[in-house]
N, C-alpha and C positions, 0 to 999 in steps of 0.2 A: 662349607655351605652344602646343604643337602641337594641332591639332584632334583631338578625341576621336572615334574610330570604334568604335561598339559592335559587339561580336562577335555572331554568330548566336545563341549560347547566351544572351547577355544580352537580346537582342531577344525570344527565346522566353520568358525569365523575365518580362520586362516585360509581354508579352502575357498570360502566365499570371496575373500579379498583377492585371491589369485584368479579365480574364475570370472568374477563380475567386474573387477576393477584393474586387473592385469598388473598388480603391484609385484615388484621383484622381491627376492628374499630379504634383502637389506631393509627395504621399506616395511615389510611385514614385521620383521624382527624389532624394528624401532617402536612399533606400536605395543608389542607384548613383552618387551624386555626393559627393565630398569635396574637401578643399583642393587636393590635387595631381591631382585627376581631375574637374574641373568642366566640365559641359556645359549647354547651354541647355535649359530645360524644354520649349521648342517641339519638341525631338526626341521627347519622350514623346508629344506630341500627334500627331506624324507617324506614330508606331508605332500609336497608338490608331486613327487614321482611315485608315491605309494610304495616305497621300498620297505616299510615296516607294516606287518600284517594288521596291527592294531588300528592303523590309520585308514586302511583301505575301505572299510564299510561305513565310515562316518560320512554322512551327507554334508555337502557344502551348505552354508547358511544362505538364506534367501536374500534377495536384493534389499528388501526393507530392513532385514536384520543387519546387513553390512552397512547400509546407510545410517542406521541408528548408532552403530559402533563408531563410524567415522565422525558423526556429529559430536558424540561425547568426547572423542579424542581431540577434536578441534578446540574444545574448551580447555584441554590440558595444554595445547599448543599456545593458546592465547594467554593462559596463566603463566607459562614459562617465559613468554615475551614480557609480560608485566613485571615479573619478579627479577628480570635482568639476567636470565640464563644465557642470553646471547644479545649482541648489539643490534638495536633496531634503528631504522632510518628515521629521519624527521617526518617523512610522509606516513610511515607506519604509525608513528606516535600520534599524528593528526587523525588518522582513521580511528584509532582506539579512543581518542578523546571525543571524536564525533559521535561514536556509538554510545559512549557513556552519557553525553549530553542529550542525545535523542531518547535514550531509555528514560532519562529523567523527565523529558517532555511528555512521554506517554504516561508515566506514572502520575504526573500532575494532572493530565487531561482526564485520566480515569477516576479522579477524585471528584465526585459529583457535588461535594459540599462546597467547592470553590466556584464562585460565580464568574471568575475571571480565568477559568481554566483554558479557554480557547486562546485568549490573548497571550497567556504564559506559554502555551504550546507553540504558538507561531514564533515568538521571539527565540525560544530555545531551538526550534526546528531550523530556523534561518541560520543560527550560529552553527549548528551541527552540519547542515548542508554545505555551508561555506568551508568549514574545515575539510569535509569529505571531498569537495570538488577541487580544493587546493591540492590535496594529496593526489587526486587523479591527474591533474594537470602536470604536477611535478613528475609523476611517473611517466607521463607522455613527453617529457623533455621541455615543458613550458614553465617558465618562472612567472607565477601570478603576482607580479609587482608592476606598478605604474612607472613609466619612464618619461623623462622630459624630452623635449624635441632634440636635444643634443645627445640623447642616449643614456644620460645619467639617471640614477634612481631618484624618484620623488620621495622626499622625506617629510614625515609629519612628527613633530616633537622628537626629532632625532632618529626615528625609526622608519623603515621602508613602509610605504603605503601599499598595502595589499589590495588585490581586486576584491570588490564586494560581490555578493552572490549574483546580483542582476547582471554583472559583467561576465562572470564565470559561465553562466548557463548558456550564453550565446556562442561560446567557443566550441568548435567542432570536436576538439579533443575531449571535451566533457562527455560526448557520446550520449546525450539525453534524448529521449523520444519527444515528439511534439507534445504529447499529453503531459509528460513530466515537466517540460518547460512551462506549459500553460498553467499547471498547478502551482509551480513555484512563483511564477509571475503574479498569480492571483494572491497568494499568501503575502508576498512582498507588498503588493498594493494595499491589502487589508492592513498590514502592519503600519504602512505609511499613513493610511486614513485614520487609524485609531490611536496613533502614537501620542497625541497631545489632546484629543478632544472627543473621546468616546465614553459615554456613560450608559449605553444601552446594552442589553443582553444579546450577544451574538452567537451563543453556543449552538442553538438549533440550526441557524442559517449556515454554519460552517462545518457541520458534522461530516458531510460527504467529502468535502475538500480535504479535511484533516485526515479522514480515513485513507483516502487515496495517497496523501503525502506519506503516511506511515508505511503503507505497502510499497510505495515507490522507493523509499529509503532502504528498507530491508532488502528488496530485490537488487538495488544498485550496489549496496555494500557487499553482498554475497557474490554477485557476478563479477565485479571489478576487483575485489580484494580477497575473496576466498571465504569458505564456509566457517573459518575460525571466528569470523565476526558476526555470524548468524546469532541473533538474540531472540528468535521467534519463540523459543521455549522458556525464556527467562521471565516473561511477564505473564502472570496468572490472569485467568478470567475474573472480572469483577463479580462480587456476590450480589445476586438479585434478590432483594427483600420484598419486592412487590411483584406478584405473579402476573405473567403475561398469558392471558387466556383468550378463548374465542369470544368471551363475553366483553372483552375490552372494547372500548369505543373505537370506531374506525377513524382514527385521527389522521388527517392528511396534512403533511408539512407543506408550507407554501401559502396557506390561507391566512395565517396570522401576519400582522405587519412586520416587515423586515427592517432591521436597524438601518438608519439613514446611511451610515458609512458603508455598510455591506451593499445596500441598494445602489449606491453610487458606483462602487466597483463592479457590480454585476452589469450595470448599464454600459460602463466603459469597456469592459473586457468581453462580456458574453454576447452583447448585441451583434458584433461583427462575426461571431463564430458560425461555422457551418454546423449542421446537425451532427455530423460524425465527430467533429471536434468537441462539441458540447457533451456528447454521450460517451466519449472516451473514458474508460474507467481509471486511466492514469491521471486524468484531469479531475474527475469527481467520481467517487465510488459510492454508488447508490444501491440499496437492496430493498426488496420487499421482505416482510416477515409474514409467512403464510402458514395455515394449518396443514398438517400432513396426517392423513388418515392411516392408521395402523390396524390391519385386520387381526393381528394376533394380540388378544387382550392381555397376555402375559407380558408383552413388550411395553405397551403404553396405552393409556386411556386417551391422552391428548398430547400432541407434540407440535412443535414449530420447527420449520427449517428456513434457511435463508436462500432465496432464489434471486438471480440477477434480474434487473429491470428488463422487461420485454418477454419474460417467461410466460408460458400459458398457464396462468394460475387462476383459481376460482375466487379466493377470498384474500384480501390484503388487510392485515390488522394495522400495519403501519407502513407508510410510504414516505421515503425520505427524498426530498428535492426531485419532484417529478420531471420527466423529460418534457421539453418544450418544442413546439413545431410552429414555424411560420405558416401563413395561410396556404401558400403554394405547396408546402410540405404536407400540411393537413389534408389538402385536396388529393394529393398523390397517395396519401395513406388510405383514404377512403376508397380509392380506386384499387390499390394493391391488396388491401385487406378484405374489402367487401364487394369489389367489382362495381362500385358506384361511380358514375361519371357525374361530377358536380361542377358546374361552372363557377367562375369567380363571382358573378352576379348572384347566383342562387345561394352561394355560401354567405355572402355579405347580407343578403336579405334575411337569411335564417337567423344570424346573430343579432341583426338590428331589430327585427320585429319581436325578438324574445329577450332582448337586453342581456345577451350572454356575456358581454364584456364587463358587466357589473362586478367590481372587485369582491363584493360580498358573496358572490356565487362561486368564486375560486375556480373558474373554468378557463380563464385566460389571464395573461399578465403583460404589462408593457415594460419593455427594457430598451434603453437607448433610443427611444422614439419609435420602436417597432413593437407590434403586438405578437405575442406567442400564445399558442393554444396548448393546453394540457390534453391528455388523452380523454379525460372526462368531458372536456369541451367538444372534442371531435365526436365522441359518442352521442352527445346531445344534438349536434348538427345532423348526425346520421338519423336519429329519431325523427327530427323535424322534416328532413327532405324525403323520408320514406313513409311518412304518415299518410 
């Protein structure tokens, strides 16, 4: 076999791994050496110590360059696991299966031709999350199996009865945030509500919850099981055939009638929520699409960027599931944002005399017997009380 000569790029990456990630020689060698390309580990030591003149002046790769290399290598590690190069545990197999199922859920949801894409996503997501949390609990020494009062295992059709997702998420060992729990409880409730009796379109109403669920899953699997399960680069952007321009209508989600099943779940789960819980991006991920002015004509004529809800933006082309405020929160917002002191009576008189709770105006919404105000409704109140 001919002697292996490392390229300058490889030397830079090896230096980057040593400098930015503190990998030892054996770990670095494992990344760059394989059956048809084997070299002595002493070469890594020479790069580390700078004992060969050729290596001295080659700069270490940047942190982003090292991160890209490690991400690509994680795909090799995952493939080696799938191909059976080494024995994997039951929990590891569950994680791999969970990721595959969730990727399928995302692929289905991104198919706009399917009118039931949200329902399909929810079912597959719940299965994937169940596998994932079972793997997490097993790793924490918890067996996710129901037990009888005498300690024996509950059997169903001769097999152990495993914990369902709703039970898993309440375990401390699952280590889910409050927003992640709330999001999963919401999707479980929607699944139960539509399982046997839904014929309405629920896609628009659930978009923010589904987006949050996908981001939560990706974050969880990476943090708890490693970057080799990162699939963020595996799913391509959907091709947009209808241009999104500044001339597009300023369509606001929330003004159209909501499916009865979704409205019922909203009233049950969102009514008791605090403002912080409702606006937690782990519970529901909402974005504005806003125009971005580019001064350099060579760069762009017109562009859009995604900005978090609450950003100081001038134009919103599309607003997904607007934040909602109870009356006391709306009054506090008027004080905090505009320095306006508005009494409960003045606030009530403003909306009553101007019929601002009329559903057709889209300024407020009733959930769980309580009224919530959108920002547009608060702006209208401001206009009235300062006129």
